[in-house]
C-alpha angles and dihedrals in degrees: 000000000000088000092051092045090052092049090052093046091050100041100037099026084237117187121183146155140195124244131190112217135171106259139165109284138160121237117217104222140166116274120216110292125022121316118259099226125145117216111235117247116249108271096010091129136028128216110245118244112199111258095013115110123220118255119240111284094016121126126203119244116242095002117106122236106211141182140159131248109190108302092346134088119224114201135177128189132178107200147075125315086252090059089046087052092056091052092047089049093057088047100050096038099243137070116282115207118203106232096162097099087218117137131191140071115289137188101228123185121186131178116186142154119270102230143124091306091064104057089158092064128066122202114252094208139350119244137163091244116127113266117238125229125303116268089257093054092043092053090052099041100039102033106025090236132105141212114232123191110237143143120261148144117306127176120224134177117237118203106218096177142359135168137196110260118250119242119279 
């Protein structure tokens, strides 16, 4: 990324800065009752090293493994609730902030319908299968957590200046 940023700054005279604003977010909180989270077994995932392939049977830590089943998305992540929050944020199209206070590494499995509440996910195929619960219902039913709409900090990039590049 630093090389790409330097190229854009040089070629397009790009000037930008980052700002933190209050934006629409979801907070990941505890639902009524106890959370239904399974602690990950020691060594059940490996941290990816750039350029190193996974061995057969290994799973990456914090990176979701996903697949579709009819109109539903099945996802599995082995990681912290902060990592799960990042995955959920991409899925629902806005930041998700972990407010559970729960630490540790968990093996989380979710199956939910791909619908208007999941703009970050595109259906792979259309079928007549029955869609599963919404992502909000799935998080509550399957993990014992819930996504609550709120306002929170969100980082954005502001472009201060850009020019058309000169000819080569």
